N, C-alpha and C positions, 0 to 999 in steps of 0.2 A: 127125609127130603130136605134139600138145601135150596136157598134162593139167592139171587143177585138182585139188589134193589138200589134205587137212587133216593137219597135223603139229604136235604139241605145242600144240593149241588154236588154231592160226593157219592161215589159208589161204595156199597158195603155188601158183605156176604154173611149169611148166618143160617142156622138150622131152624126148621119150622117146628115149633112146639104145639101149635094149634092152628087150624085153618078154619076160619069162620066165614069163608066165602068173600065177604067184603073187606075183611082185614085178616092179618096173620099175626100170631104171637111168635116173635123171633128171638133167638138167643145168639148173640154175636160170639166171635171167637174169644173175646175178652171176658165172656160170662155175663155181660150186660144183656138184659132183656128189653125188648122194644116192641111196640105195636106198630105195624106197618100196613098201610092200605094196599089192597091187592093191585090197584092201578099203578102203584109204584114199583111193582115187581117186574124185572126185565127178563130174568132167566131162572128156570127151575132145573136143578141138577142133583144127581145122587152122589157123584164123585167129581173131583176130589173134595177134600175137606174145605169148608168156607175160607179159612185163612190162607190155605195153600192156593186156592183158585186165584185170588187177586195177586198174590206174590208171583205166580207163574205167568199170569196174564200181563202184568207190568213188564216183565222181562221180555216176553215175546213181542209186545207192542213196540218196543224199541227197535226191533228189526224190520218193521213194516214200513215200506216206502210210501209216504203220504201222497207223493206225486203220482205214483202208480195207482194207488187207490182211486185218486181223483179221475185218472184216465179211464179206468175200467168200469166205473159206475155210470149208470145211465143218467138221462136228464130228469127223470121222474123221481119223486120222493121214494125213499126206500127205508127198510129196517136194517139194523146192523147184522142180524142173522142172515138175511138175504145176501148182503155183500160178503159176509164171511164165507158163505157157501160158494159164491162165485170166485172169490179170491183163492180158496183152497181146492176148488174143483170137486168138492164133495160136501156132505153135511158135516159142519164143523163140530168138534167136541166142545164142551163148556169152556175150556181154556182158550181155544182158538176163537170162539165167538166173542168171549170177553175181551181178548186182545184187540180184535177189530173194533169193538165198542170203545175201548179206551183210546185207541188211536184216532178214531173219528172225533171223539170228544176233545182230544188235545189239539185239533187243527181247525178252529172255528173259521179261519180265513178260507179254508178249502171246502168245508162242509157246514152248511147252515142248519141248525136244529129246527125240526118241525114238530117235535113232540118227544115223549120219553122213548128213547131208543130209535127214533126215526130222524132221518137227515135228508138233505138235498144238496147236491154239489153246487158250489158257487159258480155263477156265470164267468166265462173267461175274462171279460173286461174288468169285472169286479175283483176277481182273483189277482189279475196283473197289477191293478191299482193298489191292492192291499199289500202285495209282495214288494212293490216299489216303495210304499211307505215304510215297510219293515226294513228294507235296505237302507233307506234314508236314516231311520232311527239307529240302525247299527253303525252306519258311517258317522253319524253325529255323536253317538256314545263313544266311539273310538277317538274322535276329534276332541271331545270333552276330556277324556282320560289323558290324551296327549297334552292338552293345554294345562290341565291340572299339574302334571309332572313338570312342565316348563315353568309354571309360576312358582312351584315349590322350589325349583332349582335356581330361582332368581332371574329368569329370562322372560321377556315379554313375548307372548305368542304373536305372530304376525297379524292374526285376525283382530287383535286388540287395538292396534295403532290408530285406525281411523275413528274409533268409537270410545276412546278413553274417557272423555268428559261425560258421555252418556252412562258409561259403566259406573263412574264414581257418583255422579249427582242424580241420575234418574235411570236406574237400571231397569231393563225390560226382562222380566223373568222368563219370557218365552224364548229368549235367545240362548244359544249354546254357550256363548262367551260368558253370559251372566251366570249360567249354571256352573261353568267351570270355575269362575271366580269365587262363587259361594262355596263350592266344594273345597277349593284350595284354602280359603279362609278358615273353613271348619277344620281342616287337617293341620293347618299351621298355627291356629289360634290368633292370627293377625286380622286386623280390620282390612276392608277392601282398599282404603286409601294407603295404609301402611304397606300392604303387599305390593300394590302397584308402584308405590314410591321406591320400594326396595328393588323392583324390577326395572327402574329407570324410566317409567312412563310419565313421571311428573318431574319437570325441571327443578322445582324447588317447592318448599312448603308454602312460600308466599304465593306462587302460582296456583297452588291448590286452593287456598282460601279466596284469592281473587277470582279464580276460575269458577268457583261455585256461584259467586255473585253474578258474574257475567253470564253464566249459563242460564240463570233464572231471569235476569232483567234485561239482558242485551243478547238474546240468542241469535239475532240476525246481524249483529255488528261485528266487525273484525277487531277483536281485542277490546271491545267496549268503546272504541273511539271512532269507528267508521260511521260516516253519514251517507245517506242516499244523495243523489244529485238534487240540486235545488236552484230555483231562480234567485238571482242575487237581489238583495234589498234595494229599494230605490235610493238614490243618492240625495243627501240633504244639504241644501245650500249651494251657492254658486261655486264655491271653492272646494274642489274635491281633494281628498287626502292622497297625495301621490304615493305615500308609503304603504297604502292599503292594498293588499292583493286584489280585492274586489275592484278597487279603483283602477288598478292596472289592467285587469281583465275586461272590465266594463261589461260584464255579462253574467252568465249563470255560475253557480258555485262549482260546476264541473268544467268551467272554461268555455262553454258554448255561448253564442250570442243570445241575448234576451231583449227582444224588441219591446217588451212591456215595461222595462225599467224606466222609472220616471225621475224627473228632477223636482224636488220639493223645495221651494224657496222659504228660508227661515231667516229672521233678522239676526244680526250679530249682536250679542249682548256686550254692553260697555262695562265689563267687569274683568277682573283678573282672578280666576278661580283656581283653587288647589284642593287636592284630595289628601286624606289621611288613611293609610292602610298598612297592613303588614308587608313584609319584604317580598313575599311570593304571590301577592294578589295580582292577577292579570285582568279579572273581570271587575273593573273599577266602576261601581254603580253610582257613587255619590261624590260630590265635591262642594266646596263652600266659597263664598266670596263675602268681602266686607267693604262697603263703600260709605265713607263719611258723608253726611248730609250737610248742606250749607248752613242750615239753621240749627244745627246740633242734632245729635243722635246718629243713627246709622241705618243703612239699608243692607240687611243680611240676606244673602242668597243661598238657598239649598238647591243644588242642581243634581238632578237624577238622570242618568243615561236613558235615552229614549229609543230603544229598538222597536217599540210599538209604532213609531213613525215610519219605520222602514219596511214593515211587512204586516200583513193582516192575519187574523186567526185561520182563515181558510187558504192561506198561501202555503207553499212548500215548507218554508221556515216555521210558519205557525203550526203546521202539523208535526214537524220535528220536535218543537218545544212541547207540544201537547203530549207527544209520546214519551218524552224523557222526563218532563215535569220539574226537574231540578238538576243542578250540578251535583255530582257525587264527589265527596271529599274523602280522602284517606291519606295517611302518612306516605309521602313520597310521590304522590300523583293525584290527579283528579280527572273525572270524566265530565266534560262540560255539557250543559244543556243545549247550547248552540254551537255550531261549527266555529273553529278557532278563528278563521278569517272574518266571520261575522262578528265575533266578539271583538276582534281587533278594530273592526270598522266602527263599533259603537262604544267601546270602552273609553272612559274619560282620561285618555293618556296625555301627558304633558307635551306641549308643542303643537297641539291640534285644536281646532275649533270644532266641537262635537255637538251633534244634536242632543238636546236635553229638554226636560220639562223642569222649569225653575219655579220654586216657591220663594217669593221675595217678602221679607218681613220688615216692616217699618218699626224701628225700635227707638224709643226715646233715650235721652242721655242717662236716665235712671233705670234703664233696661225694661221699661214697660213696653208691652207689645201693642202698638197703635193700630195696626192693620196688616193685611197681607194681600198679595196678588199672585196669580199663577199664569205663566205664559210659556209658550213653546218657542225655542230659539236655538241658535248656535252659540255655545259658550266657549270662550278661549280658556284652555287649561294651561296654566303656566308652570305648575309644579305638582309632582306626586310625592308628597311627604311620606316617609316610612317610619314605623314605630321605633325600629332599632336606632334610627338617627335622631329622632326627636325626643324620645322619652328620657334619655340621660340629661337633656337640657330642660325639659318641660315636664315636671313632676311635682308632687306635693311639697317636697323639700325646697325646690328652686322657686316655686310660687310663693312660699312663705319667706324665703330669704332674699329673693330678688332674682329675676330671670337674667341669664347672660344674653349677649347678642347672638341671634341666629335668624335666618330667614323666616318671615311670617310670625315672628315672636308676638308682635302686638296684635295681629289678627287672632292668633290662637288664644291669647290671654283674654281678649274681649269675648270671643265665642265661649270660652270656659266660664267666664263670669255670667254671661247671658244664660248658659246652660244651667248654672247653679240656681238662677232665678226661676227658670222653667221647672227644674226639679222640685224646688220648694212649692211652686204653684200647683204641682200635681199632688202635693202632700206626701211626697216620697223622700224621706231623708237619705242623705248620702250613705252608700254602703260602707259600714265600718268594719265588716268582717275581714278575715285574712284569707279569703278564698283565692286560689291560684288557678291560672290557666297554664297548661303545659303545651309546649310548642315542639312538634315532631318535625325533624328535618332529616331526610334520607339522602345520602350521597351515593348515587347509583354507580359512580365511577370508582369508589373506594371498596376495597375488599372487606367482606363482612367480619373477618377475623373469627368466625365461628366454625368449629370443626364439623358440627352436624349440619351446617347450612353454608357450605363453601360457595364462593362467588361474590358478586357485587351486591352492595347494599349495606352501608354503614349508617346507623341511626344515632342521632343525638337528640336528647330530650331536655328542653330548657324550661325554666319556670318564669312566669310573668304574673305579677300581682293583678288581680282583677279589680276593676273599679278605679283605675288610674284617672287622672284629669283628662287624658286623651279619650279614654273610654267614655267618661261622663259627657264630654263635649259632643262626640259623635252620636252617642245613644240618645241624648236629649233632643238633638236636632232631627234625628230620624223619627223619634216618637212624635215630635211636633208635626213633621211632614205627613206621616201616615195618618195621624188623627185629623189633621186639617183636610186632607184630600178625601178621607173617609166621610167626613161630615159634608163636604161638598157633594159627593155622590149621593149620600143619603138625602140631603135636602132637595136634590134635583130629581129624586125618584128613580135613580139609575142603580140597578143591582150591582153588587160587588161582593168580594170575598173578604170577610171581616174576621179578625181574631177577637174572641169574646171570652171573658172570664167572669163568672158569677158563682157565688157560693164556693169559691176556691177551685172550681172546675174550669179548665181551659179547653176551648173547642173552636172550630171554625164554623162560620155561619154565613148565609147569604142575606141576613137581616142585621142591620147595624144595632149594636147593643154595647153596654158598658164593658170595659176591660178594667176590672177592679184592681188587678195587680199593678197596672200601669197608672191608674187614676185618671183615665180619659173616658169620654162619653162613647167614643167609637174608635176603632183602630183597623184600618184597611191596609194590609201589607202592600206597599207600593215602592219601596226603596231599593229593591234588588231585582229589577226586571231582567238582568242578564243571567241571573242564576236560578230564579224560581218562577215557575209558571204562574202561580197565583198573583205575584207582583206584576208580571207581564200582562195578565188578563185585566187586572185593575187599571193598568196604564192604558190599555185600549179603551176601557170605559171612560177614563178621565179625558183622553184625547177626543172622544166623541162629544163629551160635555163641552170642552173648550172650543171645538169646531162647530158646535150646535148641530150635530148630526145624530142619527139614530145609533145607539150603542150596539155593538155586535152581539152582546149577550142579554137580550131582553130589554124592552122599552120601559116597563114599570117595575118598581120594586116588588109590588104585590104579585105580579105575574112572573113567578120564578121560572127562569129559563131552564129547560131540561139539560142543556149543554153546560150551564153554569153549575148546576147541582152535580152533574157527572164529573166535571172538572174538580170541584171541591172534594168529592169523595175520593177520586183517584189520586189527587194531590196528597191528601192526608195519609192514605195508605202507603203511597210510594215514598213520601218524605220520611215517614216513620221507618220504613224498611231501609232507606238509604242511611238514616241516622244509626240504626242498629248495626248495619254493616260497618259504618265508620267506627263505632265503639268496638266492634269485634277486631278490626284491623289495628286499632290503638292497643288493644290487649296483646295482640300478636307481636307488635313492635316493642311493647314493654318487655315481653319475654325475651325477644332477641337482644334487647339492651342488657338485660341481666346476663345473658350468655356472653355478650361482648365484654362485659366488665369482669367476667370470670367470678361472679359473686357466689360465695358459699353461704354467707349469712346476711340476712336483711332484717331491718327493723320496721315496725309498723304500729298502728293503733287499732285497738279492738273497737269495732262498731257495734256489734251485738253478738252474743254467743260465740261462734267460731269464725265470724266474719271479720277479716282484718284488712285495713287499708295501709299499703306500704308508704313509707315516708318519701322515698326518692322519686317515685314515679306514680302516675295516676292508675294504680292497679289495685283492685279489691279482690281478695281471694278468700275462699273458705278453707280453713285449716282445722280438720277434725280433732287434731291432738291438742289444740289450745284448751287449757282448763277453764273452768268457770271463773271469769274475771269481770270486774265492773266495766261499764262503757267508758272508753277513753284510756283504758290501761295500755301501757306501752310494752310491746313484747319483741323478743328476738326470735327469728325463725331460721332454721337451717334448710338450705335448698338441696334436696336429694336427687332431683332430676327435672328436666323440662322437656315436654313433648310438643314440638312446634306444629306437628300435624293436627293434634287435638287441641292445640293452644291451651295446654294445661300443665301447670307445674306441680311437683310433689314437694311439699314443705312439711316440716315438723316443728313443733314448739320446742324452744331451747330454755328460755328463762325470761324474766322481766328485763326491759331495756331502759337505759337512761334517756334523758331528753335528746331529741333528734338534732343531728347536724346535717345540713344539706349535702347529699352525696353527688349533687350535680355541679357544684360550684367549680370543681377542677376539670370538668369534662366538657362544658358547653360554654361557648362564647355568647356575647350579647346579641349576635346577629341571628340567633335562632328565631324562626318566625312561625306564625300560625300557618297551617295548611288550609284553614278555612277562612272565614271572614269574622274577625273578632268583634267588629261593630255589631253584627247581627246577634252574637252571643250575648252581648250586654243589653241590647235594645229589645230583643224579642225572645 
């Protein structure tokens, strides 16, 4: 006697060696013996042989039309032998019965299992839904196969065009396009970015890196620069700036009228103020003035742009600033925290009397600080001095040998001498190091000159010594302003955002505490309100203090405003992310510079183990082939390749290098400028 039984979801046939009623001892065609429960036995038969039964049943099952089976069976539950008898019109033989069983088992959409060897036909609506789903899967599988072949052939499937950013930066694994991309990557050995780049989906490697940042931080903005419509800020002072787009429109940022715009009267300061910035700075936050006092000494003014006077935290512009939290800097462009026409309205541009919060310092002839006053006013800006114009004339050498004639020479010299006194008073000696800042300038009208990155975008990288007299001048005055206003807010019990450093750890806090690195009792970021939300927030708090009004972020320092804490947390995280992106883009442009130069060999200095800092540009790389060398050892490296998509070079160690010679001297003029704000780098 032979039996057909089910075991572990599969059908098997064997010969019965012993029948113990509840179980049987079975020998399979392979010779293996097995104990089988009687309940698992589906069919008992004498012939054919067990191995032949399943072989013949498999072949016969292929010829059974499953749709016909579904049509002929009734609505009630049935056994496979019953259906086999109806299908064949007579009692089926073991092969026929087994073939029907196998066919029923292979069509779960048509027949639902109700027990061992028992089934029930699927209701028509359920069957149709299942068949439709199967057809969709078949069509999707065919589409995926087609898309894979197109990608492998270097062509972008039409389905990809609308969702390229999502496919690269945040793929949805449930989408057929993602499955096709992953399959094509697996077959070609390329990354998703490389495969799409080769298919023409990415205009450039620069767009790839910028796009990743915009996708994460500016998902709703067009190119990272679009702003929603906003109510224009109120105008400050009786004389409006005719050159301002907002002044011309006299209404909302989208050009529509704004009946709520107000006129805020501010006194006109009796000073001639000037700013000191790099060549490309448009968000000019700070300016200075020097006025001689009749009895000797001077009145030094530190003037900070006052967008906080033009709009409130809960206004359209306040919400925009809260969402962006900071201006984003990168070589070649920036994404401003505030709309450009708003920046133009509040920036301390020459030829305009601009709303500002001024800190006036009464300074004795020997540079002792006698007192200070803070007031809101309109400040006439008479000049915007630029680093590349002033530094050749005003530097450590010319200060020692005698300054030549140039505009604002005397004011700058006096401010520098006062800054030196302030620096000494903080207990911080002048920076004697040879640290450098590197200035990235991208000419988007010039051809890149790079075969792997054709098109526009030629980068120059210039060196600038950090800690110059101009740096010291600006940094010390900013530190003084931030420390003074921080102390005013602290003493008034008004919460603010402070920079704190204790035990070497720098952090932000809503409680005033010492900043040991700067040598001040407290330090509230207040000097860059056009570019950073924390400075703008502190400015709103300071304005409330000056106007004797309730501050928008909490009345008492002890009662921490939830909004203030949330703003601090979000600013810290966002500012760090923006800075990381800036560093990444600097790395990218350093690699493009190497390609522009056609460099085959570069020199650098070992920082530790295989970590090397290049001489010519601010690029630190890990070079595994560098042997064990002492820190500071100079090496020459060969460039074997540069991947701009991954922003990774392939370098190998050649030999030890001689002392460095600047590789930038012949490539960059003195007009190269910071893309960020150098004042903040020094001061903060």
